[in-house]
C-alpha positions, 0 to 999 in steps of 0.5 A: 253524479254529473251525467244523470244531472246533465240528462235530468231533463230527460228523467223528468219527461219520463218520469213515470216511466222510470218510476214504473221500473224502479219500483218493478226493481224495488219489488225484485230486491225485496223478493230477493231478500225473502229467499236466504230469509226462508231458507235460513228458517227451513234449516234451523226447523231440520236441525231443531227437528233433528235434535228433538227426535221429531217424527216428521218435519214438513218444510213443503211450504218454504219450497212452495214460497221459494217457487213462487217468489221466483215466478215472481221476481221473473216477471218483474225482471221482464218488466223492468228490463222492457219499461227501462231500456225501451227508454233509454233507447227513445233518449238515444233517439232524441239525442241523434235528432237533436245532434242531426238538426244542429248539424243541419243548422251549421254553415261552411266554417263548421265542417271546415274544422270538424271531420266527418268520420269524427261527427259520425263517431259522436252521433253513433258510439258517443251516443250509444255510451250515454244511452247506456248510462240513461239504462242500465246506469239507472238500474246498477245505481237504483237496485244495487244501492236498494239490495245494499240497504235492504241487506244491511238492514236484514243483517243489522236488525234481524240477524246480528249487528256485531257480525254486520260490522265485521263483515263490512270491514274491507268495504271502505278499502273497495270504495277507495280502489273503485274511486281511483279505478273510474278515473282511469277508466274516465281518461282512457276512455276519453282517448279510445272515443278520440282514436274511434274518431280518427278511424272512423274519418279514416274509413270513411275517407277510404270508402269514398276514394276506394276507386281513386285509390285503386286507380293509384295502386295505393292499395298497400299504402293506405292499408298500412295507414288504417292498420296503424290508426286501426292499432292505435284504437285497439291499444286505446280500448285494450287501455279501457279493458285494463282499467275495467278489469280492475274491478272484479278483483278488487270485489272478490278479494275484499267479499272473500275477506269479508266472508273469511271475517264472517266465518271466523266470528260468526263460529265463534258467536255460535260457540258462545251460543249467540247465533244459531247455524241457521242464522248464520247460513242466512247471513252469509247468503245475504252477504253473497247477495252483496256480490250484485251490489258491488258488480253493481256499483263497479259497473255503474261507475264504469258505464257512468265514466264512459257517459260523461266523456262521451256526453262531453262530446256531444254536448260539445257539439250541440252547444256549438253556436251556429257559424250563421246566425239565423234570427231573422224572419223575413222573406224576399219578394224580389230576387234582384241582387246588388253586391257593393264592396264585397271583401271576404277572408276566410277564418284563420286566413290573412289573405283577402279571397274576394276583394272589393267587388261590386255588381248588379243582377236584375231580374231575369238576367243572366251573369256569368262569372269566370277566371282562373283556378282559385280566383274565388268563384266558388267563394262568391257563390256561397257568400251569396247564399249566405253559407258564409257570413260577409260583412253587413250591407255589402250583398243585398237581396229586393233592396235589404242585406242578406242577414234581414232574411231567414235562411230558408226563405233567403236559400228558397230564392236559389236552384243551386248545381255545385261543382260536386254533382251529388246524388242520394242512393235512391231512384233518378225520379226522387233524386229529381223531385228532391226539392219537390217531392210532390212533382208529377211524372209530366214534371219531372220528365219535363225538366230532365228534357231541358237538361237533355237527360231524358233520353238517357233515363229512358235507355236504363232498364228501369227508366226514371225508376233506376236506383242510382247507387251511393252518390250516383256511382252507376252514372257517368260524370256528365249524367250526374251533372245533367240530373242535378241540373234538372233537380234545380230547374224542378224547383222553379227558384228565381235565381239558377246558379250553375257552379261549373255544372257542365265541365262534364258534358260535351260543347254540343250537348252543353250549347243544347242546355244553354239553349233550353235554359234561354227559351223556357226560363227567360223570367228566371235569373241565372248565375253561371260559373264555367271554365269554357267561356261557349257556356257564358258567351250569351250572358248579359254581363260577364265578371272576371275575377283573377285572385279574387279582384273583379278584373274585367266586366262586360258582356261577351262582345265587349270582353272579346275586344279588350286584351285582358284574360278573356280574350285571350282564353276565348282565342285559346279556347276557339283554337282548340275546338278547331284542332278538335273538329279537324 
C-alpha cells in the first residue's frame, strides 16, 4: 500500500502506540475465535447426552467462559479504539501544522495560482481522509487479516480441510471484484476532492463578498452559480457512493455462495460420518466470522483509496518549492536602500511591470511613490520586501543584496500598512499589539494617538477591548486604516511603508497623521504611496511612475514647476479641494 509507505515516518515515530493497539486487536481476535469452538463443544455435549440418555448435562462452564470472553472483548475493544484513534488524530494535527508552515513560507507567486478555497479544502477534508486511513485503515487491515488467517487455521487444522477448500471457492471472484471497485473509488474520489475545493472556494468568496452581493442585487445570480457547483460536488460524491456500494453485494453474494457450498458438502460429510453436527455448526460460525474480514478488506481498500487521493493533493503542496529562497542567515545592520536598474515582469507575462528603476532611500528620509493606477507602485513595495524575487543586486539594503538576508530579518526592517487594511477577529488592543504582544497599554495608546484613532477607540463601549469582528467589519474603512497604521508604528521597524494607507481618511485627519509622523518618527525612514498628493508633499524625494517607468523624480517644489503628471495632478486636486471648501 503506497499510502502506508508514505506515512511510514509517522508509524515509526509512534510504533509503541501502534504495537499496543495491535496487540489488543490480536487479543480480541483470539477471544472471538474461542466463541464458536465453545459453542460447538456445548452442542456436541448436548447431542451426546441426548443420545446416551444421560440424566444431566452441565453446560454452565461453557456459559461462564462465554461471559468472561465477552467482558474481555469489550475491555480490549475500548482500549484499542482509545489508543489507535487518538494516535491517528495526532497525525492530522501534524499534517495541518506542516501545511500551515508551508503556506507561511510561500510568496506572492504561490498565492497567485492557488485559491483560498482549494487550500482550505486540502487542510481540512483531505487531511481528514489521510487521518482516517491511519486510524481505521490500520484497524481494518490488521484486524481483518489476522482474523482471516486465524479463522482459516482453525477451519483447516481443527475442523476439516476439505470443507474449508470448498468454502473458499468463491473468494478469488471476490478478490477480483474488490480490485475493480477500488480503482473506481480512487478515480471518483479524486474528482470529488476537486469538486469540494471549488465548492469551498465559492463558499469563501460568497461569505467574504456578501455585502457587495446584496448591494448589487446579485443574490439570485450568485445562488444559481453556487447551486451549480454544489450539484457538481453532490454528483461527484454520489458516484463515489455508487462505487463504494458495490462492496456489500459482492461480499454477500460470495459469502452466501460459500455458505451454500459449506452446507451442501458439510451435510454429505455428516452423512458419511466424517463430520459431527457440532463441528459443522462451529464451521458455519467461523465462516460467519469471515464476514468481518471481507468487510474489513472492502473498507480498507475504500479508505486507502480515499486517503491516497487526498495524500497526493496534500503532499503536492508540502513538496512545492518555496517561491522565495530563504537560505541566507544575515541580518541587516542598517536600513539604507539602493535600487539600480530594477526591471520586473510577473510570471507568464511578456510585459515589464517595472522597467529600469533607480533611486536611493537614505536612513531617516521620506520617499513618496505616486502615479496613475497600474503604474507598478505596489509591485515595487513587494519587491523591496522580497515578496517577489528580483534579479540579484538590483535592490540593496545596507550595501548587500536582499537575497543575502533571511526573510524574517529582512521583513523585520519594515513596518508595512497595505492597501487592504486587514484586522483579525480579536480586540482592538490585540490587533494593534499584533507585532509586539508584550506592549503595554500606554505604548498601545501612544501609537493610537499618532494614528489619530485614540479618541475613536475611547468612544466605543469597551474602548480598546472592543472586538472588531471578522476582518474588522464593525469598523469604518478609515478606522481600520488608522488601526493598521498604529500597529505598524508599534513595531518600531526602521522603514515605515504606507501603501495608499490614508485613502479612507479625510484630508484634515491625513494632515494630522502626517504631522504626527514627522514630529515623532523623524529617525524612521518612510515610503509613502498615495493618490492624494497632499499626503506626500513633505517627502524628501518623490518618484512618479507611469507604466512601470520612472517619468519624474524630485521633491515637491521641483515637481510642481515641471510640466508633467505631478504638476497636473497637483493643480487638479487643489481645484477640487477649493470646490469642496466652497
